[in-house]
C-alpha positions as CSV (number, residue, x, y, z in Angstrom):
1,M,0.0,0.0,0.0
2,I,2.9,2.4,0.8
3,L,4.5,1.6,-2.5
4,F,1.2,2.4,-4.2
5,V,1.1,5.8,-2.5
6,L,4.7,6.6,-3.5
7,M,4.1,5.6,-7.1
8,T,1.0,7.9,-7.1
9,I,3.1,10.8,-5.8
10,I,5.7,10.3,-8.5
11,T,3.0,10.1,-11.2
12,V,1.4,13.4,-10.0
13,A,4.7,15.2,-10.5
14,K,4.9,14.0,-14.1
15,V,1.4,14.8,-15.4
16,P,0.1,18.0,-16.9
17,L,-1.8,20.6,-14.8
18,M,-5.3,19.4,-15.8
19,N,-4.6,15.8,-14.8
20,K,-2.9,16.9,-11.5
21,I,-6.3,17.6,-10.0
22,F,-7.5,14.1,-10.8
23,S,-4.2,12.6,-9.6
24,M,-4.4,14.6,-6.3
25,R,-7.8,13.1,-5.7
26,S,-6.4,9.6,-6.4
27,L,-3.5,10.4,-3.9
28,F,-6.0,11.6,-1.3
29,C,-8.2,8.5,-1.7
30,S,-5.1,6.2,-1.4
31,F,-4.0,8.0,1.7
32,L,-7.5,7.7,3.1
33,M,-7.6,3.9,2.4
34,L,-4.3,3.5,4.1
35,L,-5.6,5.3,7.1
36,I,-8.8,3.3,7.3
37,V,-6.9,0.0,7.0
38,G,-4.5,1.0,9.7
39,C,-7.4,1.9,12.1
40,S,-9.6,-1.1,11.5
41,T,-10.8,-3.1,14.4
42,S,-8.8,-6.3,15.2
43,S,-8.3,-8.6,18.1
44,T,-4.9,-9.9,19.1
45,T,-4.9,-13.4,20.6
46,I,-2.1,-14.3,22.9
47,I,-2.0,-18.0,23.9
48,E,0.1,-17.9,27.0
49,E,0.2,-21.6,27.7
50,E,-1.0,-24.9,26.3
51,T,0.0,-28.0,28.2
52,V,-1.1,-31.7,28.0
53,T,0.1,-33.9,30.8
54,N,-2.2,-36.9,30.3
55,P,-0.5,-40.3,30.2
56,K,-3.2,-41.7,28.0
57,P,-4.2,-40.3,24.6
58,M,-6.7,-37.5,24.6
59,Y,-8.8,-39.2,21.9
60,S,-9.7,-42.0,24.5
61,Y,-12.3,-39.6,26.0
62,T,-15.7,-40.1,24.4
63,S,-17.6,-37.5,26.3
64,I,-17.0,-34.0,27.6
65,I,-18.7,-32.0,30.4
66,I,-18.3,-28.2,29.9
67,R,-18.7,-26.4,33.2
68,D,-19.2,-22.7,33.5
69,L,-15.9,-20.9,34.2
70,E,-15.6,-19.1,37.5
71,L,-16.0,-15.3,37.4
72,N,-15.0,-13.4,40.4
73,R,-17.4,-10.5,40.8
74,E,-14.6,-8.1,41.8
75,L,-13.1,-8.4,38.2
76,F,-15.9,-6.3,36.7
77,T,-17.7,-4.4,39.5
78,K,-17.5,-3.0,43.0
79,S,-21.2,-2.2,43.2
80,S,-24.1,-4.2,44.7
81,E,-26.4,-6.4,42.6
82,A,-29.0,-3.6,42.5
83,D,-26.6,-0.9,41.5
84,M,-24.9,-2.8,38.6
85,S,-24.9,-1.1,35.2
86,K,-26.1,-2.8,32.0
87,R,-22.6,-3.8,31.0
88,E,-21.9,-5.2,34.5
89,R,-25.0,-7.3,34.2
90,L,-23.8,-8.7,30.9
91,Y,-20.4,-9.5,32.4
92,A,-22.2,-11.5,35.1
93,K,-23.8,-13.7,32.4
94,L,-20.5,-14.4,30.6
95,P,-19.7,-17.8,32.1
96,G,-23.0,-19.3,30.9
97,E,-22.7,-17.7,27.5
98,L,-19.1,-18.9,27.1
99,S,-20.1,-22.5,28.0
100,K,-22.9,-22.4,25.4
101,H,-20.6,-21.2,22.7
102,I,-17.9,-23.8,23.6
103,K,-20.5,-26.5,23.5
104,R,-21.7,-25.3,20.0
105,Y,-18.2,-25.3,18.6
106,V,-17.3,-28.7,20.1
107,L,-20.5,-30.1,18.7
108,S,-19.5,-28.9,15.2
109,H,-16.2,-30.8,15.3
110,H,-18.0,-34.1,16.1
111,T,-15.1,-35.1,18.4
112,Y,-17.2,-36.5,21.3
113,N,-20.2,-38.8,21.5
114,N,-21.7,-37.0,24.4
115,I,-21.4,-33.3,25.1
116,S,-23.1,-31.7,28.1
117,Q,-22.9,-28.8,30.6
118,D,-23.8,-30.9,33.5
119,G,-23.7,-34.6,34.5
120,K,-21.7,-37.1,36.4
121,P,-18.3,-37.8,35.0
122,D,-16.8,-41.3,34.5
123,A,-13.5,-42.7,33.2
124,S,-14.3,-41.8,29.6
125,T,-15.3,-38.2,30.4
126,L,-13.2,-35.1,30.1
127,V,-14.3,-32.2,32.3
128,L,-13.7,-28.6,31.3
129,T,-13.4,-26.1,34.2
130,G,-11.6,-22.9,34.6
131,K,-11.8,-19.2,35.6
132,F,-11.7,-15.7,34.2
133,T,-8.5,-14.0,35.3
134,R,-9.2,-10.6,33.7
135,I,-12.2,-9.0,32.1
136,G,-12.8,-5.6,30.7
137,R,-13.5,-3.5,27.7
138,F,-10.2,-4.1,26.0
139,K,-8.9,-7.4,27.4
140,I,-10.2,-10.8,28.5
141,S,-8.1,-13.6,30.0
142,V,-9.0,-17.1,31.0
143,E,-7.4,-20.2,32.4
144,V,-9.0,-23.4,31.3
145,S,-8.3,-26.8,33.0
146,F,-9.3,-30.2,31.5
147,R,-9.7,-32.9,34.1
148,D,-10.1,-36.7,33.9
149,G,-13.6,-37.7,34.9
150,A,-12.6,-40.6,37.1
151,T,-9.6,-39.2,39.0
152,N,-10.3,-35.4,38.7
153,Q,-6.6,-35.1,37.8
154,E,-5.7,-32.2,35.5
155,V,-4.8,-33.7,32.1
156,A,-4.5,-30.4,30.0
157,F,-4.3,-26.7,30.7
158,F,-5.0,-23.7,28.5
159,S,-4.3,-20.0,29.3
160,Q,-5.2,-17.3,26.9
161,T,-5.7,-13.5,26.6
162,L,-7.6,-11.7,24.0
163,W,-6.4,-8.1,23.5
164,D,-7.9,-5.2,21.6
165,V,-11.4,-6.4,22.0
166,L,-14.1,-3.8,21.9
167,D,-16.0,-5.4,24.7
168,A,-15.6,-8.7,26.5
169,T,-19.3,-9.5,25.9
170,D,-18.7,-9.3,22.2
171,S,-15.6,-11.5,22.2
172,V,-17.1,-14.5,23.9
173,S,-17.6,-16.3,20.6
174,W,-13.9,-15.8,19.6
175,L,-12.8,-17.1,23.0
176,A,-15.1,-20.1,22.7
177,R,-13.7,-20.8,19.2
178,E,-10.1,-20.7,20.6
179,I,-10.9,-23.1,23.4
180,S,-12.7,-25.4,21.0
181,D,-9.7,-25.3,18.6
182,F,-7.4,-26.2,21.5
183,I,-9.6,-29.2,22.3
184,N,-9.3,-30.3,18.7
185,R,-5.5,-29.8,18.6
186,I,-4.9,-32.0,21.7
187,Q,-6.8,-35.0,20.5
188,Y,-3.8,-36.8,19.2
189,K,-1.3,-35.8,22.0
């Protein structure tokens, strides 16, 4: 894009006066496009840690229970339940929303025979638990633990931060997709 702008500037210097007006418009439009592309909204994903410590293959689990991640109220508000703003009320609903989105993405991969948000785990069940460690308008961080259903031993761990999010309530789907992709990546580890 920068090369295009430089070529346009060189071209403007070589053309006659009548065409300079048109070329200046072209230069201005190119500059405006460069500015818009540079200011576009984006989210930066930082995967801080991915660990699999399971002695048996992860594909041996045939079902998964997706529990709501813990959300400490102090992460998003200092006010009482009655005094919470609309945004704070939405933040309070994030754990349930995230669980639903994770379930939807895991279902789309057809990795497990049984996917639920509640139930009693057994030896063939992987249990997803975790907590939000930071939540706000521009950053959301989670730590997700995968536990063996029979022993409750941690078999995998995932820690991630999404930066440059416009609002944590809007980025729940991105976060769920990242967690679901991690579940997919660890199947043959």
